[in-house]
C-alpha positions in Angstrom: 0.0 0.0 0.0 2.8 2.4 0.9 4.6 1.6 -2.3 1.5 2.2 -4.4 0.9 5.6 -2.6 4.6 6.6 -3.2 4.4 5.7 -6.8 1.2 7.7 -7.3 2.7 10.6 -5.5 5.8 10.5 -7.7 3.7 10.3 -10.9 1.6 13.2 -9.8 4.7 15.2 -9.0 6.3 14.3 -12.4 3.1 15.4 -14.2 2.9 18.7 -12.4 6.5 19.4 -13.2 6.0 19.1 -16.9 2.4 20.3 -17.3 1.9 23.9 -18.5 0.4 26.4 -16.2 -1.9 29.4 -16.8 -0.1 32.7 -16.4 3.3 31.0 -16.6 5.7 31.1 -19.7 4.7 28.6 -22.3 7.5 26.1 -22.8 9.5 26.8 -26.0 9.9 24.0 -28.5 11.3 23.3 -31.9 9.6 21.1 -34.4 9.5 20.4 -38.1 6.4 21.1 -40.2 5.1 18.9 -43.0 7.1 21.0 -45.6 10.4 20.3 -43.8 10.6 23.8 -42.3 11.9 24.2 -38.7 9.3 25.8 -36.4 10.2 27.3 -33.1 7.7 28.8 -30.7 10.2 31.5 -29.9 10.0 32.7 -33.5 6.6 34.0 -32.7 7.6 36.1 -29.7 5.2 39.1 -29.4 2.3 37.3 -31.1 -0.7 35.5 -29.9 -0.2 31.8 -30.6 -2.8 29.0 -30.7 -1.5 25.4 -30.5 -3.9 22.6 -31.4 -3.4 18.9 -30.8 -4.6 17.5 -34.1 -5.7 14.1 -35.6 -8.4 14.2 -38.2 -9.2 10.5 -37.7 -10.7 11.5 -34.4 -14.4 12.1 -34.9 -14.3 15.2 -32.7 -11.4 16.7 -34.5 -12.8 15.6 -37.9 -16.1 17.4 -37.2 -14.3 20.7 -36.5 -12.6 20.4 -39.9 -15.3 18.6 -42.0 -17.7 21.4 -41.1 -15.2 24.1 -42.0 -15.5 25.7 -38.5 -11.9 25.3 -37.6 -10.6 26.7 -40.9 -12.9 29.7 -40.7 -11.6 30.4 -37.2 -8.0 30.0 -38.3 -8.5 32.4 -41.2 -10.3 34.9 -39.1 -7.6 34.9 -36.4 -4.8 34.9 -38.9 -6.3 38.2 -40.2 -5.7 39.6 -36.7 -2.1 38.5 -36.6 -2.6 35.3 -34.6 -0.4 32.3 -35.3 -2.1 28.8 -35.3 0.1 25.7 -35.0 -1.3 22.2 -35.5 0.6 19.5 -33.6 0.2 15.9 -34.7 1.7 13.6 -32.1 0.4 10.3 -33.6 3.0 7.6 -33.4 4.3 6.2 -36.7 3.0 2.7 -35.8 -0.6 3.9 -35.4 -3.0 3.7 -38.3 -3.8 7.4 -37.9 -0.2 8.4 -38.6 0.2 10.6 -41.7 3.3 10.5 -43.9 4.5 13.8 -45.1 2.8 13.3 -48.4 -0.5 12.3 -46.7 -0.3 15.3 -44.4 0.3 17.7 -47.3 -2.6 16.2 -49.2 -4.9 16.5 -46.1 -3.8 20.1 -45.6 -4.9 20.8 -49.2 -8.1 18.8 -49.2 -9.4 20.3 -46.0 -8.2 23.8 -46.9 -6.5 24.2 -43.5 -5.7 27.8 -42.7 -3.2 27.2 -39.9 0.2 28.7 -39.9 1.9 25.3 -39.8 1.3 21.5 -39.2 4.1 20.2 -37.0 4.9 16.5 -37.3 5.4 15.4 -33.7 5.5 11.7 -34.1 8.0 11.4 -31.2 5.4 13.1 -28.9 8.0 15.6 -27.7 5.7 18.7 -27.9 2.6 16.6 -27.0 4.2 15.5 -23.7 5.7 18.9 -23.0 2.2 20.4 -23.1 0.5 17.4 -21.6 -1.8 17.2 -24.7 -4.5 14.7 -23.8 -7.1 14.8 -26.6 -7.6 15.7 -30.2 -8.4 18.5 -30.2 -6.7 20.0 -27.2 -6.0 23.7 -27.5 -3.6 26.2 -25.9 -3.6 30.0 -26.3 -0.4 31.8 -25.6 -0.6 35.5 -25.0 1.8 38.0 -26.8 3.9 38.1 -23.6 4.6 34.4 -23.9 2.5 33.3 -21.0 -0.2 30.6 -21.3 -3.6 32.3 -21.3 -5.9 29.3 -22.1 -5.7 25.5 -21.9 -8.6 23.1 -22.8 -11.4 22.4 -25.2 -12.0 24.1 -28.5 -15.6 24.9 -27.4 -18.4 23.9 -25.1 -19.9 21.4 -27.5 -18.3 18.0 -26.9 -20.1 16.3 -29.8 -18.5 14.6 -32.9 -21.4 15.8 -35.2 -23.4 18.9 -36.1 -22.1 22.4 -36.5 -19.5 23.6 -34.1 -20.3 27.2 -35.0 -23.3 26.9 -32.7 -21.1 26.4 -29.7 -19.3 28.9 -27.4 -15.7 28.8 -28.8 -13.3 29.2 -26.0 -10.4 29.9 -28.3 -12.1 32.7 -30.1 -13.2 34.2 -26.7 -9.7 34.0 -25.2 -8.0 35.6 -28.3 -10.6 38.3 -28.6 -10.1 39.2 -24.9 -6.3 39.3 -25.4 -6.6 41.5 -28.5 -8.8 43.9 -26.5 -6.2 44.1 -23.7 -8.5 42.3 -21.3 -7.8 39.4 -19.0 -9.1 36.0 -20.3 -12.3 35.2 -18.5 -12.2 31.4 -19.0 -8.6 30.2 -18.7 -9.1 26.5 -18.4 -11.6 23.8 -19.4 -11.6 20.1 -19.7 -10.5 19.0 -23.2 -12.7 16.6 -25.0 -12.1 14.2 -27.9 -10.0 11.1 -28.6 -6.9 10.3 -26.7 -3.6 11.3 -28.3 -2.1 8.3 -30.0 1.5 8.6 -28.6 
């Protein structure tokens, strides 16, 4: 019993050491996008950055993109100077893994309007941010601090139109752009487990 408690305590401590925290600096990372370009979070210093854990095979994530809601949001926020990074942490042995060519084709077919799709098959960024679901979204303020962590919206359904939901990402970004504190800083992410 004592060993079990000690193990649980150690796991909790390890998770808390690596999990990102609201109001604290977002951990920097370096990744490679599906076009072979190096992407560093620090390259976007001074900008609002949205990071989304992505896997279109997940019905929840698929619905955001199949409906066009995610692309519309990406385009709208890009027009306001916001950076949107997709992070795909699916392991290469998983059937949902995308090769570079498949990812490029999916980007084109879905008309994705994100800044970049980062191939994170090693799970480095996913684990760094404790990404739990697809989608799982993080909003980083222009000062580099994490402003929001959680679900895309308040509609945890893999069907229908996400535009009818309260979008937490849009709300957080709009408040940041207006120079206001973010009202809702954390929600429980919903979707499929990340296939590390």
